[in-house]
ZAGU-948164 format. One record per residue (C-alpha): residue number from 1; x, y, z. Coordinates in Angstrom, 2 decimals, decimal comma, always signed. Layout:
+-----+---------+---------+---------+
|   n |    east |   north |      up |
+-----+---------+---------+---------+
| NUM |       X |       Y |       Z |
...
+-----+---------+---------+---------+
END
This chain:
+-----+---------+---------+---------+
|   n |    east |   north |      up |
+-----+---------+---------+---------+
|   1 | +163,42 | +181,74 | +102,40 |
|   2 | +162,37 | +180,10 |  +99,12 |
|   3 | +161,09 | +177,07 | +101,02 |
|   4 | +158,98 | +179,32 | +103,26 |
|   5 | +157,49 | +181,07 | +100,24 |
|   6 | +156,63 | +177,72 |  +98,60 |
|   7 | +154,85 | +176,52 | +101,75 |
|   8 | +152,89 | +179,71 | +102,43 |
|   9 | +150,08 | +181,08 | +100,26 |
|  10 | +150,27 | +184,35 | +102,18 |
|  11 | +153,92 | +184,85 | +101,27 |
|  12 | +153,24 | +183,91 |  +97,65 |
|  13 | +150,47 | +186,50 |  +97,41 |
|  14 | +152,64 | +189,09 |  +99,14 |
|  15 | +155,59 | +188,39 |  +96,85 |
|  16 | +153,45 | +188,58 |  +93,69 |
|  17 | +151,79 | +191,80 |  +94,84 |
|  18 | +155,07 | +193,36 |  +95,97 |
|  19 | +156,86 | +192,64 |  +92,69 |
|  20 | +153,99 | +193,80 |  +90,49 |
|  21 | +153,41 | +196,94 |  +92,57 |
|  22 | +157,05 | +197,98 |  +92,60 |
|  23 | +157,78 | +197,10 |  +88,98 |
|  24 | +157,11 | +200,68 |  +87,75 |
|  25 | +159,41 | +202,05 |  +90,45 |
|  26 | +162,15 | +199,58 |  +89,55 |
|  27 | +161,88 | +200,46 |  +85,86 |
|  28 | +161,96 | +204,17 |  +86,65 |
|  29 | +165,06 | +203,82 |  +88,84 |
|  30 | +166,88 | +201,82 |  +86,17 |
|  31 | +165,87 | +204,33 |  +83,50 |
|  32 | +167,00 | +207,25 |  +85,63 |
|  33 | +170,29 | +205,54 |  +86,39 |
|  34 | +171,20 | +205,24 |  +82,71 |
|  35 | +169,59 | +208,43 |  +81,45 |
|  36 | +170,63 | +211,67 |  +83,09 |
|  37 | +168,49 | +213,80 |  +80,83 |
|  38 | +164,85 | +212,92 |  +81,44 |
|  39 | +162,23 | +213,47 |  +78,82 |
|  40 | +158,75 | +213,83 |  +80,37 |
|  41 | +156,92 | +212,09 |  +77,53 |
|  42 | +159,27 | +209,13 |  +77,50 |
|  43 | +159,15 | +208,90 |  +81,28 |
|  44 | +155,34 | +208,90 |  +81,36 |
|  45 | +155,07 | +206,27 |  +78,60 |
|  46 | +157,67 | +204,10 |  +80,31 |
|  47 | +155,88 | +204,31 |  +83,66 |
|  48 | +152,53 | +203,53 |  +82,05 |
|  49 | +153,96 | +200,49 |  +80,27 |
|  50 | +155,61 | +199,33 |  +83,52 |
|  51 | +152,33 | +199,83 |  +85,40 |
|  52 | +150,36 | +197,80 |  +82,84 |
|  53 | +153,04 | +195,09 |  +82,91 |
|  54 | +152,97 | +195,06 |  +86,72 |
|  55 | +149,17 | +194,82 |  +86,74 |
|  56 | +149,24 | +191,96 |  +84,22 |
|  57 | +151,91 | +190,20 |  +86,27 |
|  58 | +149,83 | +190,60 |  +89,43 |
|  59 | +146,63 | +189,32 |  +87,82 |
|  60 | +148,42 | +186,41 |  +86,15 |
|  61 | +150,10 | +185,42 |  +89,40 |
|  62 | +146,84 | +185,61 |  +91,36 |
|  63 | +145,02 | +183,58 |  +88,68 |
|  64 | +147,74 | +180,92 |  +88,76 |
|  65 | +147,87 | +180,78 |  +92,56 |
|  66 | +144,08 | +180,56 |  +92,97 |
|  67 | +143,34 | +178,28 |  +89,99 |
|  68 | +143,42 | +175,13 |  +92,18 |
|  69 | +140,54 | +176,61 |  +94,20 |
|  70 | +138,42 | +176,76 |  +91,06 |
|  71 | +139,35 | +173,16 |  +90,28 |
|  72 | +138,44 | +172,24 |  +93,85 |
|  73 | +135,02 | +173,86 |  +93,46 |
|  74 | +134,37 | +171,83 |  +90,29 |
|  75 | +135,46 | +168,65 |  +92,10 |
|  76 | +133,12 | +169,43 |  +95,02 |
|  77 | +130,16 | +169,90 |  +92,66 |
|  78 | +131,05 | +166,68 |  +90,82 |
|  79 | +131,31 | +164,74 |  +94,07 |
|  80 | +128,02 | +166,19 |  +95,28 |
|  81 | +126,33 | +164,90 |  +92,12 |
|  82 | +128,01 | +161,53 |  +91,60 |
|  83 | +129,30 | +160,61 |  +95,09 |
|  84 | +132,43 | +159,30 |  +93,34 |
|  85 | +135,75 | +160,17 |  +94,96 |
|  86 | +137,83 | +162,82 |  +93,21 |
|  87 | +141,59 | +162,32 |  +93,11 |
|  88 | +142,75 | +165,88 |  +93,76 |
|  89 | +146,06 | +165,13 |  +95,43 |
|  90 | +148,47 | +168,02 |  +95,04 |
|  91 | +152,21 | +168,39 |  +95,46 |
|  92 | +151,78 | +171,98 |  +96,61 |
|  93 | +152,86 | +172,55 | +100,19 |
|  94 | +150,94 | +175,74 | +100,86 |
|  95 | +147,45 | +176,16 | +102,36 |
|  96 | +145,71 | +175,35 |  +99,07 |
|  97 | +147,71 | +172,14 |  +98,72 |
|  98 | +146,80 | +171,14 | +102,29 |
|  99 | +143,10 | +171,82 | +101,69 |
| 100 | +143,14 | +170,00 |  +98,34 |
| 101 | +144,82 | +166,91 |  +99,79 |
| 102 | +142,44 | +166,95 | +102,76 |
| 103 | +139,48 | +167,14 | +100,36 |
| 104 | +140,83 | +164,25 |  +98,29 |
| 105 | +141,24 | +162,12 | +101,41 |
| 106 | +137,80 | +163,11 | +102,70 |
| 107 | +135,99 | +162,26 |  +99,46 |
| 108 | +137,74 | +158,89 |  +99,31 |
| 109 | +136,57 | +158,07 | +102,83 |
| 110 | +133,06 | +159,35 | +102,14 |
| 111 | +132,84 | +157,41 |  +98,87 |
| 112 | +133,78 | +154,17 | +100,64 |
| 113 | +131,28 | +154,89 | +103,42 |
| 114 | +128,50 | +155,69 | +100,95 |
| 115 | +129,24 | +152,51 |  +98,98 |
| 116 | +129,14 | +150,48 | +102,20 |
| 117 | +125,86 | +152,05 | +103,31 |
| 118 | +124,29 | +151,57 |  +99,89 |
| 119 | +125,32 | +147,93 |  +99,95 |
| 120 | +123,86 | +147,49 | +103,43 |
| 121 | +120,66 | +149,22 | +102,30 |
| 122 | +120,17 | +147,05 |  +99,21 |
| 123 | +121,69 | +143,66 | +100,12 |
| 124 | +120,26 | +140,89 | +102,25 |
| 125 | +123,08 | +139,69 | +104,48 |
| 126 | +121,63 | +136,22 | +105,05 |
| 127 | +121,21 | +135,20 | +101,41 |
| 128 | +123,72 | +137,45 |  +99,63 |
| 129 | +120,92 | +138,60 |  +97,32 |
| 130 | +119,54 | +142,08 |  +96,84 |
| 131 | +116,48 | +143,12 |  +98,82 |
| 132 | +112,97 | +144,22 |  +97,88 |
| 133 | +113,89 | +147,91 |  +97,90 |
| 134 | +116,60 | +147,35 |  +95,30 |
| 135 | +114,28 | +145,25 |  +93,14 |
| 136 | +111,59 | +147,95 |  +93,19 |
| 137 | +114,15 | +150,65 |  +92,35 |
| 138 | +115,58 | +148,73 |  +89,37 |
| 139 | +112,58 | +146,85 |  +87,97 |
| 140 | +111,09 | +149,81 |  +86,10 |
| 141 | +114,25 | +150,29 |  +84,03 |
| 142 | +114,43 | +146,56 |  +83,21 |
| 143 | +110,77 | +146,49 |  +82,16 |
| 144 | +111,15 | +149,64 |  +80,04 |
| 145 | +114,21 | +148,19 |  +78,30 |
| 146 | +112,38 | +144,94 |  +77,56 |
| 147 | +109,46 | +146,87 |  +76,02 |
| 148 | +111,77 | +149,08 |  +74,01 |
| 149 | +113,78 | +146,16 |  +72,64 |
| 150 | +110,77 | +143,87 |  +72,28 |
| 151 | +112,55 | +141,03 |  +74,08 |
| 152 | +109,96 | +140,23 |  +76,72 |
| 153 | +110,56 | +139,70 |  +80,42 |
| 154 | +109,46 | +137,00 |  +82,87 |
| 155 | +109,21 | +136,78 |  +86,64 |
| 156 | +109,74 | +133,96 |  +89,10 |
| 157 | +108,41 | +134,08 |  +92,65 |
| 158 | +109,59 | +131,28 |  +94,92 |
| 159 | +108,81 | +130,37 |  +98,48 |
| 160 | +110,62 | +127,88 | +100,73 |
| 161 | +108,22 | +125,09 | +101,63 |
| 162 | +107,26 | +124,74 | +105,31 |
| 163 | +109,76 | +127,39 | +106,38 |
| 164 | +107,95 | +128,07 | +109,65 |
| 165 | +108,16 | +124,38 | +110,48 |
| 166 | +111,90 | +124,44 | +109,77 |
| 167 | +112,36 | +127,33 | +112,20 |
| 168 | +110,13 | +125,76 | +114,85 |
| 169 | +111,64 | +122,30 | +114,56 |
| 170 | +115,33 | +123,06 | +114,02 |
| 171 | +115,74 | +126,64 | +115,24 |
| 172 | +116,26 | +129,98 | +113,55 |
| 173 | +119,95 | +129,32 | +112,90 |
| 174 | +118,97 | +126,39 | +110,72 |
| 175 | +116,34 | +128,60 | +109,10 |
| 176 | +119,05 | +131,12 | +108,21 |
| 177 | +121,17 | +128,28 | +106,86 |
| 178 | +118,28 | +127,23 | +104,62 |
| 179 | +117,84 | +130,82 | +103,41 |
| 180 | +121,54 | +131,05 | +102,68 |
| 181 | +121,44 | +127,79 | +100,69 |
| 182 | +118,52 | +129,04 |  +98,62 |
| 183 | +120,34 | +132,32 |  +98,00 |
| 184 | +123,38 | +130,41 |  +96,74 |
| 185 | +121,22 | +128,35 |  +94,37 |
| 186 | +119,57 | +131,49 |  +93,01 |
| 187 | +122,90 | +133,25 |  +92,50 |
| 188 | +124,31 | +130,25 |  +90,64 |
| 189 | +121,23 | +130,05 |  +88,40 |
| 190 | +120,73 | +133,65 |  +87,24 |
| 191 | +122,60 | +135,69 |  +84,65 |
| 192 | +124,56 | +138,84 |  +85,54 |
| 193 | +121,79 | +141,09 |  +84,24 |
| 194 | +118,89 | +139,24 |  +85,91 |
| 195 | +117,32 | +140,89 |  +88,95 |
| 196 | +117,15 | +138,52 |  +91,92 |
| 197 | +116,08 | +139,55 |  +95,41 |
| 198 | +114,76 | +138,26 |  +98,70 |
| 199 | +111,50 | +140,16 |  +98,98 |
| 200 | +110,45 | +139,00 | +102,42 |
| 201 | +110,68 | +136,17 | +104,93 |
| 202 | +111,19 | +133,02 | +102,90 |
| 203 | +110,03 | +134,54 |  +99,61 |
| 204 | +112,24 | +135,39 |  +96,64 |
| 205 | +111,63 | +137,09 |  +93,30 |
| 206 | +113,60 | +137,06 |  +90,05 |
| 207 | +113,10 | +139,19 |  +86,94 |
| 208 | +114,47 | +137,59 |  +83,78 |
| 209 | +114,88 | +140,03 |  +80,86 |
| 210 | +114,76 | +138,36 |  +77,46 |
| 211 | +112,94 | +135,28 |  +78,79 |
| 212 | +109,46 | +134,04 |  +78,01 |
| 213 | +107,36 | +132,17 |  +80,54 |
| 214 | +108,37 | +128,69 |  +79,38 |
| 215 | +112,09 | +129,48 |  +79,53 |
| 216 | +111,63 | +131,01 |  +82,99 |
| 217 | +109,75 | +127,89 |  +84,13 |
| 218 | +112,67 | +125,74 |  +82,97 |
| 219 | +115,08 | +127,88 |  +85,00 |
| 220 | +112,78 | +127,62 |  +88,02 |
| 221 | +112,56 | +123,85 |  +87,65 |
| 222 | +116,35 | +123,56 |  +87,56 |
| 223 | +116,55 | +125,55 |  +90,79 |
| 224 | +113,84 | +123,37 |  +92,33 |
| 225 | +115,73 | +120,21 |  +91,41 |
| 226 | +119,02 | +121,64 |  +92,67 |
| 227 | +117,48 | +122,45 |  +96,06 |
| 228 | +116,20 | +118,90 |  +96,52 |
| 229 | +119,74 | +117,57 |  +96,10 |
| 230 | +121,14 | +119,70 |  +98,94 |
| 231 | +121,81 | +118,26 | +102,38 |
| 232 | +121,08 | +121,30 | +104,50 |
| 233 | +118,50 | +120,22 | +107,07 |
| 234 | +119,10 | +117,56 | +109,75 |
| 235 | +117,69 | +114,04 | +109,69 |
| 236 | +117,60 | +113,92 | +105,91 |
| 237 | +114,72 | +116,41 | +105,74 |
| 238 | +114,68 | +117,83 | +102,21 |
| 239 | +114,86 | +121,54 | +101,49 |
| 240 | +112,24 | +122,28 |  +98,86 |
| 241 | +110,57 | +125,33 |  +97,38 |
| 242 | +107,52 | +126,16 |  +95,30 |
| 243 | +107,66 | +128,41 |  +92,26 |
| 244 | +105,20 | +130,64 |  +90,44 |
| 245 | +106,17 | +131,94 |  +87,00 |
| 246 | +104,65 | +134,55 |  +84,73 |
| 247 | +105,54 | +136,69 |  +81,74 |
| 248 | +104,75 | +140,38 |  +81,23 |
| 249 | +101,44 | +140,19 |  +79,39 |
| 250 | +101,33 | +143,76 |  +78,10 |
| 251 | +103,20 | +147,04 |  +78,06 |
| 252 | +101,08 | +148,11 |  +81,02 |
| 253 | +102,47 | +145,39 |  +83,30 |
| 254 | +104,68 | +146,73 |  +86,06 |
| 255 | +106,60 | +144,92 |  +88,80 |
| 256 | +103,62 | +144,79 |  +91,16 |
| 257 | +101,38 | +143,33 |  +88,45 |
| 258 | +103,93 | +140,69 |  +87,46 |
| 259 | +104,53 | +139,67 |  +91,07 |
| 260 | +100,78 | +139,45 |  +91,58 |
| 261 | +100,39 | +137,06 |  +88,62 |
| 262 | +103,42 | +135,02 |  +89,70 |
| 263 | +102,03 | +134,87 |  +93,25 |
| 264 |  +98,81 | +133,34 |  +91,93 |
| 265 | +100,82 | +130,58 |  +90,26 |
| 266 | +102,88 | +130,18 |  +93,43 |
| 267 |  +99,65 | +129,62 |  +95,36 |
| 268 |  +98,67 | +126,92 |  +92,84 |
| 269 | +102,08 | +125,27 |  +93,30 |
| 270 | +101,64 | +125,21 |  +97,06 |
| 271 |  +98,05 | +124,03 |  +96,97 |
| 272 |  +99,05 | +121,38 |  +94,42 |
| 273 | +101,49 | +119,72 |  +96,80 |
| 274 | +104,52 | +122,07 |  +96,93 |
| 275 | +108,01 | +121,42 |  +95,53 |
| 276 | +106,85 | +122,27 |  +92,03 |
| 277 | +106,68 | +124,98 |  +89,39 |
| 278 | +103,50 | +126,50 |  +87,98 |
| 279 | +103,37 | +128,77 |  +84,96 |
| 280 | +100,32 | +130,09 |  +83,12 |
| 281 | +101,66 | +129,17 |  +79,68 |
| 282 | +101,57 | +125,44 |  +80,42 |
| 283 |  +98,85 | +125,71 |  +83,06 |
| 284 | +100,23 | +122,63 |  +84,76 |
| 285 | +102,31 | +121,64 |  +87,74 |
| 286 | +105,89 | +120,53 |  +87,32 |
| 287 | +108,06 | +118,75 |  +89,85 |
| 288 | +107,48 | +116,23 |  +92,57 |
| 289 | +107,04 | +116,09 |  +96,33 |
| 290 | +107,69 | +113,34 |  +98,82 |
| 291 | +105,03 | +113,57 | +101,50 |
| 292 | +106,80 | +111,03 | +103,68 |
| 293 | +109,75 | +113,39 | +104,20 |
| 294 | +107,70 | +116,54 | +104,74 |
| 295 | +108,59 | +118,48 | +107,89 |
| 296 | +105,88 | +118,56 | +110,50 |
| 297 | +103,46 | +121,45 | +110,06 |
+-----+---------+---------+---------+
END
């Protein structure tokens, strides 16, 4: 019987209500059993006290039994806001325990699904980098922090040289392999708090908080040199990239403005022979290019 009561909310509510409702009657019967001469005033006071005690017992029992539902409501609101799973596992075996455990399991599954979908929505599967959407969503905060702290921020835009020729000559699988190699070089070159993304086709962008244009150009040149040492493409064809670098010129500069300035320098790098870095601060081309090993246009 006790096991049935523990596993049934209905029986718990019935038991609490039954005991609290019949408490005045039980007190009266006990009083009458030991007192043959009844005094009306004493009897009325005793019944009133027993009624108040029974009511308090009923309300306390109901509050205790239903308290997990209030906790569950708070957990639902928290999950709705944060999308973080709530560990609400309960050892109760009644209906509330079953609902609470089901909710805990559901939120865990939903949290994993949401995390997976968010990753798919913001990551580029070919390169392992974030995508343009993620960069746009996070750039404003990085720029605002750089302005607030007065540390400056620089941008690098890079483009794989002759990528269309690589696809046409060696196939799209080799093109994906080249993209993956570039992604690996970028990931190995940036800091944990830098913002690196593939923003389209063969084009990549990196925001470097705390860097000026010259420092960013040095990072870009190291990546350029690292790419030339890779053996990714067949027949000894080198994998090269061109880089445009700029620094936020004023507090008014946003991501679009910085990418526009970096794109101008990227154009200069490509028109100057490719496989090089251009930054406004130095106003010169860095790097080298071997025309004899250039893929066919």
